[in-house]
N, C-alpha and C positions, 0 to 999 in steps of 0.2 A: 612580727619580729624577723629581721633579716637573718639569713643563715650566716654562720661564721666560717672563717678560713679553715679548710680541711674537711668541712662537712660534705657528705655525699648526697646528691640530689637525683631524683628521677624526673626527667623533663620531657615534655612534648615540644619538639622544635617547630617553630612557626614560620619564620621568614628570615631572609638575610639582613644583616646590618652592614653599613659602610665600615670597612676595615677587615672583613673576612669572617668575623664571628657571626653566629646566628642568634636570633631572638627567641627566647622561651620565657615562661613565667613560673614563679614559685611563690605561692601565698601572696599574690598581688605584686610581688617585686619583679622587675625586669631582670632577666638573666642573659648575659652575653656569653654564649658557650662556643668554645673553639673545638674544631674537629668533628662537627656535626653537619647534617644536611636537613633542610626543611622537610617535614613529614616523618622524620625519624623519632623514635623514643629512645633516649639514652640515659645512662648513668654518668654523672659528671661530678668532679670534685671542685669545691669552691677554692679559687686562687686568692681572691681579694674582694673587698666590698668598698665601693667608692660612691658617696653621695646617693645612697639608696639603689645603686646599680651593682648587681652581682656579676663578677667575672668568674667563669668556670671552664674546666677543661674536660672533654669527654674521656672517660676511662673504659666504658663498655657500651656497645651498641646493642640495644635490646631488640629493636625492630629496624633493620637496616633499609636504607633506600636502595632501589634498583640502580641508582646512579653512583653508588659507592664503589670505589676502586681501591686496590691495594696500593699503598704508598710507603715505600721503605724510608727509613730515617734519613738516608743520604739525599734523596730527592727532595725531602721536606726542608732540608737545610737552607738557610738564607731567606726565610720568611715566606716560603711557598705554602701559605695557610690553606689553600684549596687543593692541595695535591691529592687528597682523598676523594675528590669529586671528579666525575667523568667530564671530558672536555665540553660536550654539548651542554651539560647542566651548568658548568662553570660560566659559559657565555650567557646562558639564560639568567643565572643569579646576578651577574653584573648588570644586565639589563634591568632587573628588578631593583637593584640598588639605585640606579639612575632614576627610575620611575618614582621610587620612594622619596629621593632627595627633591625632585621637582614638585611632588605633591606637598611635601612638608614646608619647603623653603621658598618656592616660587609660586605656590598655590596654582600650579598648572598641571592638568592631567595630560600626560604625554602618551598614554597608552603603552602598547608593547614596543620596545625599542630594538631595532635590528642590531645585532652585534656580530661583526665579522671576526672570525678566528683563524688561526693558522697552526702549524705544528708547534708543539711545546718543547721538543728536544732541539737543542742547538740554535735557539732563536736569537740569543743575545749577541750583539756586536760591541757592547760596552759593558764593563764590569769594574768593580773595585775590590781588590784583594788586600789582605792584611798580613804583615810579618811580625811575629812576636816570639822572641827568645829562641830563634832558630826554627820555628814552626810557621806555617803559613796556611792560608785558606780564606774562605768566606766566613762571616759571622752567622751563627745560628740566630733565629729571630729573637730580638729583644735581649740578646746576651753578647758577651765578648768571647764566647766559646767558638773555637775554630773548627771548621769542617771542610772536607776535601772538595776542591774546585770541580774535579771531573765528576764526582758522584752526584752533583746537582743536575747534571745534564742540561744546564742552561746554555753553556757554550758548546760549540761544535768541538768534536774530539781533538782536532788539530789545534784549534785556538786554546783549548784547555791545557793541552800539553805544553804549548809555548808559554802560556802564562805561568804554569807550574815551574818551568825552567827559569823564567825571569825571577820568580819568587825565591827559588833555591839560590840563585846567584846573588840576589840582594841579601838573603840571610847569611850567606858566607862572606859578604863584603863589609857588613856593619853589624855591631852588637845592638844597635838602637832599633826601636820599633819603627816600622815603615808602612806607608800606605801606597799601593800601586794602582794607578788608574790605567785602564786597558781599553784599547779600541782596535777593531779590525774591520776590514772592508766587507761589504756584503758577500763577496765571493771568497773571502778568507785569504786572499793572496797578499794583502799588505796589513801589517800590524804595527802599532805604536804603543809606547808605554811612558808614563811619567811616574817617577819614584819620589815620594816626599818622606824624608827621614826626620825623626825626632831627635836630631843631633846634627853633627857636621857631616857633610857629604863626603863619603870615602874617597880618598885620593886614588886616582886610577880607575874609578868607575867600578863596574861589576865584572869586567873581564870577558864579556861575551857580546857578540853582535849578530849572532846567528838567528835569534828568535824574532827580532823586530827590525823594521827598516828605519825606525827613528826612536830615540829615547832621550828624555830630559830628566833632570834632578832638581830638587829643592831641599833645603835643610835649614833648620833653626829659623823657620819662617821666612827665608829668603830664596829667591830664584837663583839658580846656578847656571852658568854657561856650559858646565860639563855635560857630557852626553855625546851623542853622535847622530848623524842623519838629521832629518826633519821629522818631529813627532806628529805627523799629520797622516790622515787617511783620505783617500779619494774614492768616491763611489760614483758609479754610472747609473743614472735613472733614465726613464723614457719620458720624452715630452709628448705633448698632445698629438704631434705628427708622427710619433714613433721613433724620432731621432734621439740620439744619446744626449743627456744633460749631465755634466759632471759636477759633483758637489764635494768640496774639500772640507775637512773639519779637523782641527787640532785635537789631540788626545784630551786636553783639559776643557774643551768646549762641550757644552751640552749638545747632544744629538739623539734623535729618536733611535732606539737600539734594537728594533725587531727587524731582522733581515727578511722575514717572510711577508710582512705587512706594510713595510715602508712605502713601496710603490703605490699600493692601494690607498694609503692615507693621503699621499700627495695628490693622486688623481682625484680623490674625493674633494679635497679642499679646493683644488684648481677648478673642478667642475661646478662649484657653487657660485662662481663669479662670472658675470656677463660684462662687467665694466672693463674699460681699457686702462683706467688709472686706479691704482691700488696702493694703500699704505699697509705695510707689514710691520705690526707692532710686536715687540718682544721677538724680533726676527731670528735670534740665535745666529747661526752661521749663514743663514739665508736659504735653508732647505726649500721653503715655499717661494721665496723671492726669486731665486734662480729659475724655478719652473715658470713663474709668471713672466719673467723677462724672456725666456725662451719661447713662450707662447705669444709674444708680441705685445705684452702689456708694459706700461710705464709704471715703475715701482719705486716707492720711497720706503726704505727699510730702516728700522730703529732698533739698536741693541746697545746695552750698557756694559755687559761683561767683556773684559778686554780681550780674552782669547777668542771668544766668538766674534767680537767686533773685528778682530784682525782677519778672520776667515771671511766675514761679510765684506770687508773692504777689498779683499782679493777678488771676490766674485764681482764686485762693482767695477773693478778694473777690466774684467773680462766681458762685462755686459753693459754697454753704454746706457741702456734703458733703466738700469738699476742705480739708484742714488742711495748711498749708505750714510747713516748718521750714528756716530758713537755717542750716545746720550741715553738718559733715562726716558722712558715713555712719558713720565710725568712732566719732565722739562720740555720735551718735544710738544706735547699737547698745550702746555702753558704758553709756549712761544707762538701758538697759532698754527702749528703744523698740520692740523686737521682741516684747515680752511680749504674749501674747494675740492676736497677728496670725496668721491662718491661711494667708495667701498673700502673697508679695512678688514684685515685679518689680525686677530689677536691670539697669541699663544703664550699666556702668562705663566709664571711659576705656580706652584701649588696653592699659594695664598690668594690667587686670583687677581682681579683688577684692583688697583688702588682707587680709593674713593674719588680722587680728583680726576682720574682717567674716565671712570664711569660718568662723572658729571660733565666732562668735556665732550664725550661722545653724545650725551643727551642734548647738549647745547649746539652741537655741530650740524652741518648739512649732510653728514654721512647718511646714506640711504640703506646700506647693507653692511652687516657685521657678520663675519664668519669667525666663530669662537671655538678654538681648539683647547681642550682642557684635559688634565690628568686627574682632576679631583671633582667628583660629582657634587659635593656640598658647595664648594665655592662657585662652580659653574651655575648651579641652580640659584644661589644667592644673587649672582651678578645678572643672570637672565631676569630674575624677578625685579631687580632695580631698573633694568633697561626697559622691560615691558611696562613698568609703571610710568616711565617717561615717554611712552608713545611707540616703542618698537613692538613688533609682533614676531613671535618665534614661528618660523616657517618650516623648519625641519630639524631633526635630531637623530643621529645614529652613532654607533660606537664601534671601536676596534679593540680587540683583546690583545694589546701589545705586550701584556705581561702575564702569560699563562701561568697557572698554578698560584698566582698571587691574587690579592684582593683588588689590585689596581686595574683601572680601565681608562682608555682614552676615548673621549667623546668629541663630536663636532656638531655644533649647532649653527643654524643660520637665522639671523634676525633681520627683519626688514622694517623700514619706516613707511607706513602708508602715505600716499600723496596728500599733501596739506591743501 
């Protein structure tokens, strides 16, 4: 009989599960327990039971792991479910999550996966804050409870202070709830914000221009021309020859948000390609495409989201070797865009590759796929499908772009053996 909500269990914690909880067992039932580390014995209270799986939360650590660290409540705000685990063990656990996903979903034994990590404090260059009834902050995990931005230590101190000031100004300008998207450059010298109000955009804006170089508004589901400056950020990365490669991104565009590991990620992806002609699918603003063009490759880049596509088009104007397509990857593949392309990079959203894209890659003459993923489960699923269609996974490594969270970025290379 499964335990009931509110019941206290004594558990031996076995291994990590995707999502940040750890796996234990109680009378044959799987228990996903938060706040624990594999190897520990803990007391946990049952939060809920769903389809024979028990969800529990640690309330007392009976036999602590040597990898347990103190985690104050502020640092844990915002979904940092691994804040109680030392940084080296966090990286190891994320590697284990990837290994487990590939074993279960792709039926591939990938062994021990290297995970590159960086500092956990001040790593974020992108964030989303919330304003509610004169208060503001990040949301605590799985709730709408606000917590202080600075206390999480995810943003650098100066960036956190600037975002707090913008939130305060927005709270003073409108009685409506608001969401604030925030972006800052790697060096923190340029900041941009977008404010989305659940009501009319306040006339006159927020009365401050000191915290950001560009700000835009939207309200009642519509874009607004109000604001000031251009809400974009420009970052300087290094190319293969050591020269500067600039990448711009609108505050509303998706962009990898770890200031310490961004260069390492781009270097890793670029280093996996020996081909001179590349297609960059789900290209976003062109983070990888610009580097490829700077390295002397001919690049076809595809992106559907309009803000990111605008950034990508700007990069194409600066780099003649880069051709940008504002389209879905599904439409691009269906129109024969993969014909004659020897190598592709894919960086899909969390849902992974659409079935028609996986099928198009399998039918194509593409000989190399570099797959960048933020979700172990969909990565393993798609790699399993591609290997079933003749590709071989040649390499897999990971980057801890989201310290203290359960998320991990992985990069896999798949090659098609000569026919």
